[in-house]
N, C-alpha and C positions, 0 to 999 in steps of 0.2 A: 558597601557596594550599592550603587544606585540601581533602582528598578528601571527597566526599559519601558518606554511608553507603549510599545507594541510587542506582541509575542508572535513569532513566526514559527510555523510548523510546515515542514516540507521534506520531501525526499531528495537528497543530494548524493553525490558520489565523492569519495576521496580520490583525487586525481593522482597520477603517477608522481608528480612533483611534491605531493603532500598537501596541496591546497584542497579546499572544499568547494565543490561546485554549488552555487546558490542561485535562486531565482533573481531576475533583474531588479525587482522591487526591493529586495534585501541588499543586493550588491550596490545599489545607488548610494547607500549610506557609507561610502568609503571612509576609512579613517576611524569609524566607530568600532568599539570592541563588543564582542558578543560572547555569551556563555553558551557553549554548544554541547549537546548531549548526543552521542553517537550510539545507534543500535542497529544491528543487522536487520534487513527486511527480507523475509522469505518470499518466494515467488507468488504464493497465493495472496499474501497481504499486499504486495506491490500491485498485482492485477486488480485487486479490489479498490485500492487507493486510486489507481489510474482511471478505472471505470467511473468512480465517483466524481472525478475531476473532469470527465468527458474526454480523456486523452487516450482511451483504449479503443482501437478500431474494432468494430463489431464484424465478425467473420461468419456468423451463422445463427442458428436458432436451436433451441432444445428439440424441436421437431426433426432437425437434421440428424440427430443421434440415431444410429442404426443398431444399438445394442438392446439386449433384452432387459427387462425390469430388474432382474436379480443382479446382473452385472453392473447396472447403474447404481443400485443400492449398495453393492460392495464398494464401488469407487467412492461414493459419497462417504460411507462409513470409514474407509481407509483415510480419506482426506481430512475429515472433521472429527474422527474418533467416535462418531455417533450417526445415527440415521434419523434422530429426533429433530424435526424441522424447527421447533422452538429453540433448542440448543444451538442449532446451525445459524439461525437468524441472530441470536445473541452474540455468537462468536464473530459474525461478519460485522455487526454494529460496533464491536469493540475495536 
């Protein structure tokens, strides 16, 4: 099997008819065959990826949070499994 000249990494959806939604720059290569790896994307990972691509609408600021520090720490620990900022940053970078 030949290696592709480009590697594409994107989030797409499997459509009801079984086709995969792909970005326009990938779809323009109609007739080409691709090796596709599918993996589910959880909500947190999807939000981070959309934010990094500049596609996530910003709706507020950390200052807008009206919770006490303990509840915020609990929410962070529940989401990331830790409240250690270094571990959280490493997880987000992955």
